[in-house]
LUMLOKE-22455 format. One record per residue: residue number from 1; x, y, z of N, C-alpha, C in turn. Coordinates in Angstrom, 1 decimal, decimal comma. Example, Ala and Ser with C-alpha at 12.3 -4.5 7.8 and 13.67 -1.06 7.14 Angstrom:
2
<site nr="1" n_px="13,2" n_py="-5,7" n_pz="7,8" ca_px="12,3" ca_py="-4,5" ca_pz="7,8" c_px="13,2" c_py="-3,3" c_pz="7,8"/>
<site nr="2" n_px="12,8" n_py="-2,2" n_pz="7,1" ca_px="13,7" ca_py="-1,1" ca_pz="7,1" c_px="12,9" c_py="0,0" c_pz="7,9"/>
end
This chain:
99
<site nr="1" n_px="175,0" n_py="121,4" n_pz="121,5" ca_px="175,3" ca_py="121,3" ca_pz="122,5" c_px="177,0" c_py="122,1" c_pz="122,8"/>
<site nr="2" n_px="177,3" n_py="123,1" n_pz="123,4" ca_px="179,0" ca_py="123,5" ca_pz="122,8" c_px="179,4" c_py="122,7" c_pz="124,5"/>
<site nr="3" n_px="180,6" n_py="123,3" n_pz="124,8" ca_px="181,0" ca_py="122,7" ca_pz="126,2" c_px="180,4" c_py="122,4" c_pz="127,2"/>
<site nr="4" n_px="179,7" n_py="124,3" n_pz="127,4" ca_px="179,7" ca_py="124,0" ca_pz="129,1" c_px="177,8" c_py="123,4" c_pz="129,3"/>
<site nr="5" n_px="177,3" n_py="122,5" n_pz="128,4" ca_px="176,7" ca_py="121,4" ca_pz="128,2" c_px="176,5" c_py="120,3" c_pz="129,3"/>
<site nr="6" n_px="175,7" n_py="119,7" n_pz="129,7" ca_px="175,5" ca_py="118,5" ca_pz="130,4" c_px="174,6" c_py="117,9" c_pz="129,5"/>
<site nr="7" n_px="175,1" n_py="115,7" n_pz="129,6" ca_px="174,3" ca_py="115,1" ca_pz="129,4" c_px="174,5" c_py="114,0" c_pz="130,3"/>
<site nr="8" n_px="172,8" n_py="113,5" n_pz="130,2" ca_px="172,9" ca_py="112,2" ca_pz="131,5" c_px="172,6" c_py="110,9" c_pz="129,7"/>
<site nr="9" n_px="173,9" n_py="110,1" n_pz="130,3" ca_px="173,4" ca_py="108,4" ca_pz="129,4" c_px="173,6" c_py="107,4" c_pz="130,6"/>
<site nr="10" n_px="172,3" n_py="106,6" n_pz="129,5" ca_px="172,0" ca_py="105,4" ca_pz="129,8" c_px="173,6" c_py="104,4" c_pz="130,4"/>
<site nr="11" n_px="173,7" n_py="104,2" n_pz="131,5" ca_px="174,7" ca_py="103,4" ca_pz="131,6" c_px="174,7" c_py="101,8" c_pz="130,6"/>
<site nr="12" n_px="173,8" n_py="102,2" n_pz="130,6" ca_px="173,4" ca_py="100,6" ca_pz="130,4" c_px="173,2" c_py="100,4" c_pz="129,0"/>
<site nr="13" n_px="173,2" n_py="100,9" n_pz="128,3" ca_px="173,3" ca_py="100,7" ca_pz="126,7" c_px="174,9" c_py="101,3" c_pz="125,9"/>
<site nr="14" n_px="175,0" n_py="99,9" n_pz="125,7" ca_px="176,7" ca_py="99,8" ca_pz="125,5" c_px="176,8" c_py="100,6" c_pz="124,5"/>
<site nr="15" n_px="176,1" n_py="100,8" n_pz="123,4" ca_px="176,5" ca_py="102,5" ca_pz="122,4" c_px="176,8" c_py="103,5" c_pz="123,0"/>
<site nr="16" n_px="175,5" n_py="103,7" n_pz="124,0" ca_px="176,1" ca_py="105,2" ca_pz="124,6" c_px="177,3" c_py="105,3" c_pz="125,5"/>
<site nr="17" n_px="177,5" n_py="104,2" n_pz="126,4" ca_px="178,7" ca_py="104,2" ca_pz="127,3" c_px="179,6" c_py="104,5" c_pz="126,2"/>
<site nr="18" n_px="180,2" n_py="103,8" n_pz="125,1" ca_px="181,3" ca_py="103,7" ca_pz="124,3" c_px="181,3" c_py="105,2" c_pz="124,0"/>
<site nr="19" n_px="180,4" n_py="106,0" n_pz="123,9" ca_px="180,9" ca_py="107,0" ca_pz="123,5" c_px="181,3" c_py="108,0" c_pz="124,5"/>
<site nr="20" n_px="180,6" n_py="108,3" n_pz="125,4" ca_px="180,6" ca_py="108,4" ca_pz="126,3" c_px="181,7" c_py="109,4" c_pz="127,4"/>
<site nr="21" n_px="183,3" n_py="108,8" n_pz="127,1" ca_px="184,3" ca_py="110,3" ca_pz="126,9" c_px="184,9" c_py="110,8" c_pz="125,6"/>
<site nr="22" n_px="184,1" n_py="110,2" n_pz="124,7" ca_px="184,6" ca_py="111,1" ca_pz="123,2" c_px="184,0" c_py="112,6" c_pz="123,3"/>
<site nr="23" n_px="182,5" n_py="112,4" n_pz="123,7" ca_px="181,8" ca_py="114,6" ca_pz="124,1" c_px="182,6" c_py="115,1" c_pz="125,1"/>
<site nr="24" n_px="181,9" n_py="116,5" n_pz="124,4" ca_px="183,2" ca_py="117,2" ca_pz="124,6" c_px="182,2" c_py="118,0" c_pz="125,7"/>
<site nr="25" n_px="181,3" n_py="117,3" n_pz="126,0" ca_px="180,3" ca_py="118,0" ca_pz="127,5" c_px="180,3" c_py="117,2" c_pz="128,7"/>
<site nr="26" n_px="180,2" n_py="118,0" n_pz="129,4" ca_px="180,0" ca_py="117,6" ca_pz="131,1" c_px="179,4" c_py="115,9" c_pz="130,9"/>
<site nr="27" n_px="179,5" n_py="115,1" n_pz="130,9" ca_px="179,0" ca_py="113,5" ca_pz="131,2" c_px="178,3" c_py="112,6" c_pz="132,5"/>
<site nr="28" n_px="177,2" n_py="112,6" n_pz="133,0" ca_px="176,9" ca_py="111,8" ca_pz="134,2" c_px="176,4" c_py="110,4" c_pz="133,2"/>
<site nr="29" n_px="176,6" n_py="109,2" n_pz="133,6" ca_px="176,0" ca_py="108,3" ca_pz="133,4" c_px="174,9" c_py="108,0" c_pz="134,6"/>
<site nr="30" n_px="174,3" n_py="107,2" n_pz="134,5" ca_px="172,8" ca_py="106,6" ca_pz="135,3" c_px="172,2" c_py="104,9" c_pz="134,7"/>
<site nr="31" n_px="172,2" n_py="104,4" n_pz="135,9" ca_px="171,7" ca_py="103,3" ca_pz="135,6" c_px="172,0" c_py="101,8" c_pz="136,3"/>
<site nr="32" n_px="172,1" n_py="100,6" n_pz="136,4" ca_px="172,4" ca_py="99,4" ca_pz="137,0" c_px="173,2" c_py="99,3" c_pz="136,9"/>
<site nr="33" n_px="174,2" n_py="99,5" n_pz="136,4" ca_px="175,7" ca_py="99,4" ca_pz="136,4" c_px="176,5" c_py="99,9" c_pz="137,6"/>
<site nr="34" n_px="177,5" n_py="98,8" n_pz="138,3" ca_px="177,8" ca_py="99,4" ca_pz="139,0" c_px="178,3" c_py="100,8" c_pz="139,3"/>
<site nr="35" n_px="179,2" n_py="100,6" n_pz="138,2" ca_px="179,9" ca_py="102,2" ca_pz="137,7" c_px="180,0" c_py="103,5" c_pz="137,9"/>
<site nr="36" n_px="177,8" n_py="103,1" n_pz="137,5" ca_px="177,5" ca_py="104,1" ca_pz="136,7" c_px="176,9" c_py="105,8" c_pz="137,7"/>
<site nr="37" n_px="177,5" n_py="106,9" n_pz="137,4" ca_px="177,0" ca_py="107,7" ca_pz="138,6" c_px="175,6" c_py="107,8" c_pz="139,3"/>
<site nr="38" n_px="175,1" n_py="107,7" n_pz="138,8" ca_px="174,1" ca_py="107,1" ca_pz="139,5" c_px="173,5" c_py="106,6" c_pz="139,0"/>
<site nr="39" n_px="172,7" n_py="105,1" n_pz="140,0" ca_px="172,2" ca_py="103,6" ca_pz="140,1" c_px="171,5" c_py="103,4" c_pz="140,9"/>
<site nr="40" n_px="170,4" n_py="102,4" n_pz="140,8" ca_px="169,4" ca_py="101,5" ca_pz="141,0" c_px="170,7" c_py="100,3" c_pz="141,3"/>
<site nr="41" n_px="169,5" n_py="100,2" n_pz="143,0" ca_px="170,6" ca_py="98,8" ca_pz="143,1" c_px="168,7" c_py="98,6" c_pz="144,4"/>
<site nr="42" n_px="168,9" n_py="97,1" n_pz="144,4" ca_px="167,9" ca_py="96,5" ca_pz="145,4" c_px="166,0" c_py="96,7" c_pz="144,4"/>
<site nr="43" n_px="166,1" n_py="96,2" n_pz="143,2" ca_px="165,1" ca_py="96,8" ca_pz="143,0" c_px="163,9" c_py="95,2" c_pz="142,8"/>
<site nr="44" n_px="163,0" n_py="95,8" n_pz="143,4" ca_px="162,3" ca_py="94,9" ca_pz="143,9" c_px="160,3" c_py="95,4" c_pz="143,1"/>
<site nr="45" n_px="159,6" n_py="93,8" n_pz="142,6" ca_px="159,0" ca_py="94,3" ca_pz="141,7" c_px="157,7" c_py="93,6" c_pz="142,2"/>
<site nr="46" n_px="156,3" n_py="94,9" n_pz="143,0" ca_px="155,0" ca_py="93,5" ca_pz="143,6" c_px="154,4" c_py="94,7" c_pz="143,9"/>
<site nr="47" n_px="153,5" n_py="93,3" n_pz="143,3" ca_px="151,4" ca_py="94,2" ca_pz="143,4" c_px="151,8" c_py="95,4" c_pz="142,1"/>
<site nr="48" n_px="152,4" n_py="95,5" n_pz="141,4" ca_px="151,9" ca_py="96,8" ca_pz="140,4" c_px="153,1" c_py="97,8" c_pz="140,2"/>
<site nr="49" n_px="154,4" n_py="97,7" n_pz="141,5" ca_px="154,8" ca_py="98,1" ca_pz="141,9" c_px="156,6" c_py="97,9" c_pz="141,9"/>
<site nr="50" n_px="156,8" n_py="99,2" n_pz="141,7" ca_px="158,7" ca_py="98,8" ca_pz="141,7" c_px="158,7" c_py="100,0" c_pz="143,1"/>
<site nr="51" n_px="159,6" n_py="99,5" n_pz="143,3" ca_px="160,6" ca_py="99,8" ca_pz="144,2" c_px="162,4" c_py="99,8" c_pz="144,5"/>
<site nr="52" n_px="163,0" n_py="100,6" n_pz="144,3" ca_px="164,2" ca_py="100,9" ca_pz="144,3" c_px="165,9" c_py="101,2" c_pz="145,1"/>
<site nr="53" n_px="166,7" n_py="101,9" n_pz="145,3" ca_px="167,3" ca_py="102,2" ca_pz="146,3" c_px="167,9" c_py="103,0" c_pz="145,1"/>
<site nr="54" n_px="167,7" n_py="104,4" n_pz="145,5" ca_px="168,3" ca_py="105,1" ca_pz="144,6" c_px="170,3" c_py="105,4" c_pz="144,8"/>
<site nr="55" n_px="170,6" n_py="105,9" n_pz="144,4" ca_px="172,1" ca_py="105,5" ca_pz="144,8" c_px="173,1" c_py="106,7" c_pz="144,0"/>
<site nr="56" n_px="173,6" n_py="107,5" n_pz="144,5" ca_px="174,8" ca_py="108,5" ca_pz="144,7" c_px="175,8" c_py="108,5" c_pz="144,9"/>
<site nr="57" n_px="177,2" n_py="108,3" n_pz="144,8" ca_px="178,5" ca_py="108,1" ca_pz="145,5" c_px="177,5" c_py="107,5" c_pz="147,3"/>
<site nr="58" n_px="178,0" n_py="108,3" n_pz="148,5" ca_px="177,3" ca_py="107,8" ca_pz="149,4" c_px="175,7" c_py="107,5" c_pz="150,0"/>
<site nr="59" n_px="175,5" n_py="108,7" n_pz="149,1" ca_px="173,7" ca_py="109,1" ca_pz="149,3" c_px="173,1" c_py="107,7" c_pz="148,5"/>
<site nr="60" n_px="171,6" n_py="107,4" n_pz="149,4" ca_px="171,2" ca_py="106,3" ca_pz="149,0" c_px="169,4" c_py="106,9" c_pz="149,9"/>
<site nr="61" n_px="168,6" n_py="106,6" n_pz="148,8" ca_px="167,4" ca_py="107,1" ca_pz="149,1" c_px="166,9" c_py="105,8" c_pz="148,6"/>
<site nr="62" n_px="165,6" n_py="105,2" n_pz="149,2" ca_px="164,3" ca_py="104,1" ca_pz="148,2" c_px="163,5" c_py="105,4" c_pz="147,9"/>
<site nr="63" n_px="162,9" n_py="104,6" n_pz="147,1" ca_px="162,1" ca_py="105,5" ca_pz="145,7" c_px="161,4" c_py="103,9" c_pz="145,7"/>
<site nr="64" n_px="160,0" n_py="104,8" n_pz="145,7" ca_px="158,7" ca_py="104,0" ca_pz="145,8" c_px="157,6" c_py="104,3" c_pz="144,4"/>
<site nr="65" n_px="157,5" n_py="103,5" n_pz="143,2" ca_px="157,6" ca_py="103,9" ca_pz="141,7" c_px="155,7" c_py="103,8" c_pz="141,8"/>
<site nr="66" n_px="155,2" n_py="104,0" n_pz="141,4" ca_px="153,6" ca_py="103,7" ca_pz="141,9" c_px="153,2" c_py="102,9" c_pz="140,3"/>
<site nr="67" n_px="153,8" n_py="102,5" n_pz="139,8" ca_px="153,7" ca_py="101,8" ca_pz="138,1" c_px="155,5" c_py="100,8" c_pz="138,3"/>
<site nr="68" n_px="154,5" n_py="99,6" n_pz="137,2" ca_px="155,7" ca_py="98,0" ca_pz="137,2" c_px="156,6" c_py="98,5" c_pz="135,8"/>
<site nr="69" n_px="158,2" n_py="98,0" n_pz="135,9" ca_px="158,3" ca_py="98,1" ca_pz="134,4" c_px="160,0" c_py="98,4" c_pz="134,4"/>
<site nr="70" n_px="161,3" n_py="98,2" n_pz="134,1" ca_px="162,4" ca_py="98,4" ca_pz="134,6" c_px="162,5" c_py="100,0" c_pz="133,7"/>
<site nr="71" n_px="161,8" n_py="99,6" n_pz="132,7" ca_px="161,9" ca_py="101,2" ca_pz="132,4" c_px="161,4" c_py="102,2" c_pz="132,7"/>
<site nr="72" n_px="161,0" n_py="102,3" n_pz="133,7" ca_px="159,8" ca_py="103,5" ca_pz="134,8" c_px="160,8" c_py="103,5" c_pz="135,8"/>
<site nr="73" n_px="162,3" n_py="102,3" n_pz="136,1" ca_px="162,6" ca_py="102,4" ca_pz="137,3" c_px="163,7" c_py="103,9" c_pz="136,4"/>
<site nr="74" n_px="164,2" n_py="103,6" n_pz="134,9" ca_px="165,2" ca_py="103,8" ca_pz="134,6" c_px="164,8" c_py="105,3" c_pz="134,5"/>
<site nr="75" n_px="163,6" n_py="105,9" n_pz="134,0" ca_px="163,0" ca_py="106,8" ca_pz="133,5" c_px="163,1" c_py="107,9" c_pz="135,2"/>
<site nr="76" n_px="162,4" n_py="107,2" n_pz="135,7" ca_px="162,5" ca_py="108,1" ca_pz="137,1" c_px="164,3" c_py="108,0" c_pz="138,1"/>
<site nr="77" n_px="165,4" n_py="107,2" n_pz="137,6" ca_px="165,8" ca_py="107,1" ca_pz="138,2" c_px="167,2" c_py="109,0" c_pz="137,3"/>
<site nr="78" n_px="166,7" n_py="108,9" n_pz="136,3" ca_px="167,0" ca_py="109,4" ca_pz="135,8" c_px="167,0" c_py="111,0" c_pz="135,7"/>
<site nr="79" n_px="165,2" n_py="111,0" n_pz="136,4" ca_px="164,8" ca_py="112,3" ca_pz="137,1" c_px="165,3" c_py="112,7" c_pz="138,0"/>
<site nr="80" n_px="165,8" n_py="111,7" n_pz="139,4" ca_px="166,7" ca_py="111,7" ca_pz="140,3" c_px="167,9" c_py="112,3" c_pz="140,5"/>
<site nr="81" n_px="168,5" n_py="112,0" n_pz="139,1" ca_px="169,8" ca_py="112,6" ca_pz="139,1" c_px="169,1" c_py="114,0" c_pz="138,7"/>
<site nr="82" n_px="169,1" n_py="114,3" n_pz="137,6" ca_px="168,6" ca_py="115,1" ca_pz="136,7" c_px="168,6" c_py="116,5" c_pz="138,6"/>
<site nr="83" n_px="167,1" n_py="116,1" n_pz="139,1" ca_px="167,1" ca_py="117,1" ca_pz="140,2" c_px="168,7" c_py="117,5" c_pz="141,6"/>
<site nr="84" n_px="168,8" n_py="116,1" n_pz="141,7" ca_px="170,5" ca_py="116,1" ca_pz="142,2" c_px="171,4" c_py="117,8" c_pz="141,9"/>
<site nr="85" n_px="171,3" n_py="116,7" n_pz="140,5" ca_px="172,3" ca_py="117,6" ca_pz="140,2" c_px="172,2" c_py="119,1" c_pz="139,8"/>
<site nr="86" n_px="170,9" n_py="119,4" n_pz="139,3" ca_px="170,7" ca_py="121,2" ca_pz="140,0" c_px="170,4" c_py="121,7" c_pz="141,1"/>
<site nr="87" n_px="170,2" n_py="120,6" n_pz="142,2" ca_px="170,4" ca_py="120,7" ca_pz="143,8" c_px="169,0" c_py="120,9" c_pz="144,7"/>
<site nr="88" n_px="168,0" n_py="120,7" n_pz="143,5" ca_px="166,6" ca_py="120,7" ca_pz="144,1" c_px="166,7" c_py="119,6" c_pz="145,4"/>
<site nr="89" n_px="165,4" n_py="119,4" n_pz="146,0" ca_px="165,0" ca_py="118,2" ca_pz="147,5" c_px="164,6" c_py="117,0" c_pz="146,6"/>
<site nr="90" n_px="165,7" n_py="115,9" n_pz="146,5" ca_px="165,7" ca_py="114,9" ca_pz="146,4" c_px="164,5" c_py="114,5" c_pz="146,7"/>
<site nr="91" n_px="164,2" n_py="113,8" n_pz="148,9" ca_px="162,9" ca_py="113,9" ca_pz="149,0" c_px="162,2" c_py="114,0" c_pz="148,0"/>
<site nr="92" n_px="161,1" n_py="114,9" n_pz="148,6" ca_px="160,3" ca_py="115,5" ca_pz="147,7" c_px="160,4" c_py="115,1" c_pz="146,0"/>
<site nr="93" n_px="161,5" n_py="114,5" n_pz="145,1" ca_px="160,9" ca_py="114,2" ca_pz="143,9" c_px="160,4" c_py="113,0" c_pz="144,2"/>
<site nr="94" n_px="161,4" n_py="111,5" n_pz="145,3" ca_px="161,5" ca_py="111,0" ca_pz="144,8" c_px="159,4" c_py="110,3" c_pz="145,6"/>
<site nr="95" n_px="159,1" n_py="111,4" n_pz="146,6" ca_px="157,6" ca_py="110,8" ca_pz="147,0" c_px="157,0" c_py="111,7" c_pz="146,2"/>
<site nr="96" n_px="157,1" n_py="112,5" n_pz="145,0" ca_px="156,6" ca_py="112,5" ca_pz="144,0" c_px="156,0" c_py="111,3" c_pz="143,3"/>
<site nr="97" n_px="157,4" n_py="110,2" n_pz="142,4" ca_px="156,9" ca_py="109,1" ca_pz="142,4" c_px="155,8" c_py="108,5" c_pz="143,0"/>
<site nr="98" n_px="155,7" n_py="108,8" n_pz="144,2" ca_px="154,9" ca_py="107,1" ca_pz="144,9" c_px="153,0" c_py="107,9" c_pz="144,2"/>
<site nr="99" n_px="153,4" n_py="108,7" n_pz="143,5" ca_px="151,1" ca_py="109,2" ca_pz="143,6" c_px="151,1" c_py="108,9" c_pz="141,8"/>
end
């Protein structure tokens, strides 16, 4: 990847987080850490579903997942981050996770 590349790194992975400032590309972080560029807050696990608040800067949005698991929260969070970066409809993306 050349210097015009973009990468999204899981901020909760200590090894990846350690190298984020050493990469020659634009880096965005996602995860549960308070300093992540994109993060999941207020995570609830109930009746076979996950719900969380997607946070990016001052933007917040409720995301309902049709499945359980912290890994699914992270997968949907990075999908939301990429959606936002590309300028697509975040509400539509969030709604798609309900199915």
